[in-house]
C-alpha positions in Angstrom: -38.0 131.4 -186.0 -36.5 134.7 -185.9 -38.7 137.9 -185.6 -38.9 139.8 -188.9 -36.9 143.2 -188.6 -38.6 146.3 -190.1 -36.4 148.1 -192.6 -35.9 151.9 -192.6 -34.2 154.1 -195.3 -32.8 157.3 -194.3 -31.7 159.7 -197.1 -28.9 162.0 -196.9 -27.4 159.8 -194.3 -23.6 160.5 -194.7 -23.6 163.4 -192.2 -25.7 165.5 -189.7 -29.3 164.8 -189.1 -29.4 161.9 -191.5 -26.5 159.9 -189.7 -28.0 160.7 -186.5 -31.2 159.4 -187.3 -29.8 156.1 -189.1 -27.8 155.5 -185.6 -31.0 156.0 -183.5 -33.1 154.0 -185.6 -30.5 151.2 -185.6 -30.2 151.3 -181.8 -33.8 150.9 -181.6 -34.1 147.7 -183.5 -34.5 148.8 -187.2 -32.5 147.5 -190.1 -31.7 150.7 -191.5 -30.6 151.6 -195.1 -28.3 154.4 -194.8 -28.4 156.0 -198.3 -26.4 158.9 -199.6 -23.8 159.7 -202.1 -20.5 159.6 -200.3 -20.0 156.0 -199.6 -16.8 156.2 -197.4 -19.0 158.2 -194.9 -21.8 155.6 -195.1 -19.4 152.7 -194.6 -18.0 154.4 -191.6 -21.3 154.7 -190.2 -22.4 151.2 -191.2 -19.2 150.0 -189.1 -20.7 151.5 -186.0 -23.7 149.3 -186.0 -24.6 146.0 -187.7 -28.2 147.1 -188.1 -26.9 149.8 -190.5 -26.4 149.1 -194.2 -24.6 151.6 -196.4 -26.3 152.0 -200.0 -25.1 154.8 -202.5 -28.2 157.1 -203.5 -28.3 160.3 -205.5 -32.0 161.6 -205.2 -31.3 163.8 -208.1 -30.7 160.9 -210.3 -33.9 158.8 -211.1 -31.7 155.6 -212.0 -30.0 155.9 -208.6 -33.3 156.0 -206.8 -34.8 153.1 -208.9 -31.9 150.8 -208.1 -32.6 151.4 -204.5 -36.3 150.7 -205.0 -35.3 147.4 -206.9 -32.9 146.3 -204.1 -35.8 146.8 -201.4 -38.1 144.5 -203.4 -39.5 141.8 -201.0 -37.8 143.4 -198.0 -40.2 144.5 -195.2 -39.8 148.4 -195.5 -42.0 150.2 -193.1 -40.1 153.6 -192.7 -38.9 156.3 -195.2 -37.1 159.2 -193.8 -36.7 161.6 -196.9 -33.8 163.9 -195.2 -31.6 164.7 -198.3 -31.6 168.4 -198.7 -29.6 171.4 -198.1 -29.3 175.3 -198.8 -26.8 176.3 -201.3 -26.6 180.2 -201.3 -27.4 183.1 -199.1 -28.2 185.5 -201.8 -31.0 188.0 -202.3 -33.5 187.2 -204.9 -32.0 190.3 -207.0 -28.7 188.8 -207.0 -29.7 185.3 -207.2 -28.3 182.4 -209.3 -30.9 180.4 -211.1 -28.7 177.5 -211.2 -28.6 177.4 -207.5 -32.3 177.6 -207.3 -32.5 174.6 -209.6 -30.3 172.7 -207.6 -32.1 173.7 -204.3 -35.4 172.6 -205.8 -34.0 169.3 -207.3 -32.2 168.0 -204.2 -34.9 169.1 -201.7 -38.3 169.0 -203.5 -37.9 166.6 -206.4 -35.5 164.5 -204.6 -38.4 163.7 -202.0 -40.9 163.3 -204.8 -38.5 160.6 -206.5 -37.8 158.9 -203.4 -41.5 158.8 -202.3 -42.7 157.6 -205.6 -40.3 154.9 -205.6 -40.7 153.6 -202.2 -44.1 154.0 -201.3 -45.2 150.8 -203.1 -42.8 148.9 -200.6 -44.5 150.5 -197.7 -47.8 149.5 -199.3 -46.5 145.8 -199.8 -45.5 145.8 -196.0 -49.2 146.6 -195.1 -48.2 149.6 -193.0 -45.5 152.4 -192.8 -44.4 155.9 -192.2 -43.0 158.7 -194.5 -41.0 161.3 -192.6 -40.1 164.5 -194.7 -37.6 166.9 -193.4 -38.5 170.3 -194.1 -37.8 173.4 -191.9 -39.0 176.2 -190.1 -38.1 178.0 -193.4 -41.1 176.2 -195.0 -43.3 178.2 -192.6 -42.1 181.6 -192.7 -39.6 183.3 -195.1 -36.6 185.5 -194.3 -34.1 187.6 -196.4 -31.4 186.3 -198.4 -33.0 182.6 -198.0 -35.4 182.8 -201.1 -34.1 179.5 -202.7 -34.3 177.5 -199.6 -37.3 179.0 -198.2 -39.3 178.5 -201.5 -38.1 175.0 -201.5 -39.0 174.1 -198.1 -42.4 175.7 -198.6 -42.8 173.4 -201.5 -41.9 170.3 -199.5 -44.4 171.4 -196.9 -47.0 171.4 -199.6 -46.0 168.0 -200.6 -46.2 166.8 -197.3 -50.0 168.0 -196.8 -50.8 166.9 -200.4 -49.4 163.4 -199.8 -51.4 163.0 -196.7 -54.4 163.5 -198.3 -53.8 161.3 -201.2 -52.8 158.5 -198.9 -55.8 159.1 -196.8 -57.4 155.6 -196.2 -54.1 153.5 -196.7 -52.0 152.4 -193.6 -49.3 154.9 -194.3 -48.4 157.7 -191.9 -47.1 160.9 -193.2 -45.3 163.3 -191.1 -43.3 166.5 -191.5 -40.4 167.3 -188.9 -39.6 171.1 -189.3 -36.5 172.1 -187.3 -35.4 175.7 -186.5 -31.8 176.4 -185.7 -29.8 173.2 -185.9 -26.0 173.3 -185.7 -24.5 170.6 -187.8 -20.9 170.2 -189.6 -21.9 171.0 -193.2 -25.6 172.9 -193.5 -24.2 176.4 -192.9 -20.9 175.8 -194.7 -22.8 174.7 -197.8 -24.9 177.6 -197.8 -22.0 180.0 -197.5 -20.0 177.9 -200.1 -17.6 177.0 -197.4 -17.0 180.3 -195.7 -16.3 179.3 -192.2 -16.7 182.9 -190.7 -20.2 183.4 -192.2 -21.3 180.0 -191.3 -20.1 180.6 -187.7 -22.1 183.8 -187.6 -25.3 182.0 -187.7 -24.9 180.3 -184.4 -23.0 183.1 -182.7 -23.9 183.7 -179.3 -26.4 180.9 -179.2 -25.4 178.6 -176.4 -27.4 175.8 -177.4 -28.6 175.3 -180.7 -30.4 172.0 -181.6 -28.0 169.2 -182.3 -28.4 166.5 -185.2 -29.2 164.0 -182.4 -32.0 166.2 -181.2 -33.9 166.2 -184.5 -33.1 162.4 -184.6 -34.9 162.0 -181.5 -38.0 163.8 -182.6 -37.9 161.6 -185.9 -37.6 158.4 -183.9 -40.2 159.3 -181.5 -42.7 160.0 -184.3 -41.9 156.8 -186.1 -42.2 154.7 -182.9 -45.6 155.9 -182.0 -48.5 153.4 -182.4 -49.7 153.0 -186.2 -52.9 155.0 -185.7 -51.0 158.0 -184.3 -50.0 160.3 -186.8 -47.9 163.4 -186.3 -49.0 165.9 -188.9 -46.4 168.4 -188.5 -43.9 169.1 -185.5 -41.9 172.4 -185.2 -38.8 171.7 -183.0 -36.5 175.0 -182.1 -33.8 175.5 -179.4 -34.9 177.5 -176.4 -33.0 180.3 -177.6 -35.0 180.7 -180.6 -38.6 182.0 -180.1 -39.3 182.7 -183.8 -37.3 183.0 -187.3 -36.0 186.4 -186.4 -36.2 186.3 -182.6 -33.0 184.6 -181.2 -31.5 185.3 -177.6 -27.7 185.6 -178.3 -25.1 186.1 -175.5 -22.8 188.8 -176.3 -19.1 188.8 -175.1 -17.8 191.7 -173.2 
């Protein structure tokens, strides 16, 4: 009889941290449901490892989330990585676009709530599990022109803390991973509406910002600890970033 393989769901898996996490968990024996909107990217990801399965998911659409939950019925789901999110503007509060704030909250905060509500019953059915929510150091300290994102990530941090209290006594761990400066292909571009020059400025002079693979390793480590060992919150930054506003940059002469 073959050993039952644990299932793991990773949202926002079509690129960046989500894709790196799906690959790493699959390499460590999980059957990974890589979930996101862009099926072409997910299918390419799934082709890289037979332990990865592509499933379309829009975390802002309740029917889409419910369809994923239905598909997982009866499957041994033990891991949920709520990674889908993003920053969609770099405006000051006085210049803010309310639609951008609404989108930021819908994707980051309400998207996490939808996924957690729908999939936690499957963790309960498996008898053990872990929910990992990707926040940010932006959820721990604010900064100028980051109002929509910092507010959303503060809300996600509150979600993690509240959920852990409410699930206390159940065999479900709840972990927050809060990365600092991470250089991925899309995050800064999305924030600055595709402006490559503005996106590049974020990382200018920083020799080694964190990579998606670095964050994926922190997620994997947290997940693969013994079931009694919970990482409440892990803040990770590149060596060059001592704090949100303290970044060592090498200037060219």
